[in-house]
C-alpha positions in Angstrom: 96.2 85.3 88.4 93.9 87.8 86.8 95.0 90.9 84.8 92.7 93.7 83.7 93.3 96.8 81.7 91.5 99.8 82.9 88.6 100.6 80.5 87.9 104.3 79.7 84.3 105.3 79.9 83.4 104.2 83.4 81.2 106.7 85.2 83.1 109.8 86.2 83.3 110.8 89.8 81.2 113.9 90.3 81.9 116.5 93.0 79.2 118.7 94.5 79.8 122.4 93.5 78.2 124.8 96.0 77.4 128.0 94.2 78.7 130.2 97.0 82.1 128.4 96.7 82.1 128.8 92.9 81.3 132.5 93.3 84.1 133.1 95.9 86.6 131.2 93.8 85.7 133.1 90.7 86.3 136.4 92.5 89.8 135.3 93.4 90.5 134.1 89.9 89.2 137.5 88.6 91.7 139.2 90.9 94.5 137.0 89.6 93.8 137.9 86.0 93.8 141.6 86.9 97.1 141.2 88.7 98.6 139.6 85.6 97.6 142.8 83.7 94.7 141.3 81.8 91.4 143.1 81.1 88.9 140.7 82.7 86.0 142.4 81.0 87.0 141.6 77.5 85.0 139.0 75.7 87.5 136.1 75.9 88.0 136.5 79.6 84.5 137.6 80.8 83.4 134.1 81.9 86.9 132.7 82.5 86.9 133.2 86.4 83.8 131.1 86.8 85.1 128.5 84.3 88.3 128.3 86.4 86.3 127.9 89.6 84.4 124.9 88.1 87.6 123.5 86.7 89.5 123.5 90.0 86.6 122.0 91.9 86.5 119.2 89.3 90.2 118.7 89.5 90.1 118.5 93.3 86.8 116.6 93.8 88.7 113.8 95.6 88.4 115.7 98.8 84.7 115.0 99.0 85.1 111.2 98.2 85.9 108.6 100.8 88.1 105.8 99.2 87.4 103.4 102.0 83.7 103.7 101.4 84.3 102.9 97.7 86.1 99.7 98.4 83.7 98.6 101.2 80.7 99.1 98.9 81.8 96.2 96.8 83.6 93.8 99.2 83.0 90.1 98.6 84.0 86.9 100.2 86.1 84.8 97.9 88.8 82.2 98.3 90.8 83.3 95.3 94.5 83.7 96.5 96.4 84.6 93.3 97.4 88.1 92.2 94.7 90.4 90.9 96.3 93.2 88.8 94.5 96.2 87.3 97.0 98.0 85.1 97.2 101.1 83.0 94.8 103.1 85.1 94.9 106.7 83.9 95.5 109.2 86.6 95.3 113.0 86.6 96.4 115.0 89.6 97.6 118.5 90.6 101.1 119.0 92.1 100.7 120.8 95.4 103.9 122.7 95.0 103.1 124.6 91.8 99.4 123.8 91.2 100.3 122.3 87.8 99.0 118.9 86.6 100.8 115.6 86.6 99.4 112.7 84.8 100.2 109.1 83.8 99.1 105.7 84.8 98.9 103.5 87.9 99.3 99.7 88.1 97.7 98.2 91.2 97.7 94.6 92.4 96.7 92.7 95.5 96.6 89.1 96.6 93.2 88.4 98.2 93.0 86.9 101.7 89.4 86.0 101.9 88.0 89.1 100.3 88.0 90.7 96.9 86.6 94.0 95.6 84.9 95.1 92.4 87.5 95.8 89.8 86.1 99.3 88.9 86.6 100.2 92.6 90.4 99.9 92.2 90.3 102.6 89.5 87.9 104.7 91.5 90.1 104.9 94.6 93.0 105.9 92.3 90.8 108.7 91.1 89.7 109.6 94.6 93.2 110.1 95.8 94.6 111.7 92.6 91.9 114.3 92.4 93.5 116.3 95.2 96.5 118.5 95.6 99.2 115.8 95.7 102.7 114.7 95.4 103.2 111.4 93.5 105.0 109.7 96.4 102.1 110.3 98.8 99.5 109.3 96.2 101.3 105.9 95.7 101.3 105.2 99.4 97.7 106.3 100.0 96.4 103.9 97.4 98.4 101.1 98.8 97.4 101.7 102.4 93.7 102.1 101.6 93.6 98.7 99.9 95.6 97.1 102.7 93.3 98.5 105.3 90.0 97.7 103.5 90.7 94.2 102.3 93.6 93.0 104.5 95.1 91.1 101.6 98.3 89.0 101.6 100.0 91.9 99.8 99.5 95.1 97.8 101.6 96.6 95.0 101.3 100.0 93.5 103.4 101.5 90.8 102.7 105.0 89.3 104.4 106.4 86.2 103.7 110.1 85.7 104.9 113.2 83.8 104.9 116.4 85.7 104.2 119.7 84.0 106.1 121.5 86.7 109.2 119.9 85.2 108.0 120.0 81.6 106.9 123.6 81.1 108.8 125.5 83.8 112.1 125.1 85.8 114.3 122.5 84.1 111.8 122.1 81.2 112.5 118.4 80.6 109.5 117.3 78.5 110.5 113.6 78.2 111.1 112.9 81.9 108.9 110.4 83.7 108.7 109.8 87.4 108.1 106.2 88.7 107.1 105.5 92.3 106.3 102.2 94.0 104.9 101.0 97.2 104.5 97.4 98.5 103.1 95.4 101.4 103.1 91.8 102.5 104.0 89.2 99.8 105.1 91.9 97.4 107.6 93.2 100.0 108.9 89.8 101.3 108.8 87.6 98.2 111.1 88.6 95.5 109.5 86.3 92.9 106.1 87.7 93.6 107.4 91.2 93.2 109.3 90.3 90.0 106.2 88.7 88.5 104.2 91.9 89.2 107.0 94.1 87.6 107.2 91.8 84.6 103.5 91.9 84.0 103.4 95.7 84.0 106.5 95.9 81.9 108.7 98.0 84.2 112.2 97.5 85.6 113.0 99.3 88.8 116.6 100.0 89.5 
């Protein structure tokens, strides 16, 4: 079995920002500021609409990225048939219900069945799916299904731990709450010992 911790500093995914889209988004953000009662012409806010436009395009750049292409770009034949686990992958996403961030880490494992993929690609597909308007439940399943479809492994396991700002700074305002979601296929679904090994390695107990 191989275990890898996600390393910060790998090349960031970059989205293409069309100037027309930036301009149109900025106009909408300007209107929002005005509706809130702000003076959009004051020094501190003068460039804010355009900054917000660039920010939202960065935060949702996953729409322009094909996760399947990422995995298939580094797909190699290999007879290794033990668990490959990439843990502690930082994720940042936007809740589609309130347009507020949720953030945390993903733990992703698979058991190869003739093919492996580059380790950085696992982190990249997590980014590709998380950089969209999301719910954590869907994000977890999308990562699982993409790996299953691309590599056809003996099993896939995905666990995501995340804090949601829609719960922390509005509504119930529970700053210390963490949401955990999981999704499994194949050996991780059928073999209790395999699933327990995975859970032990990432240090989580699911109840």
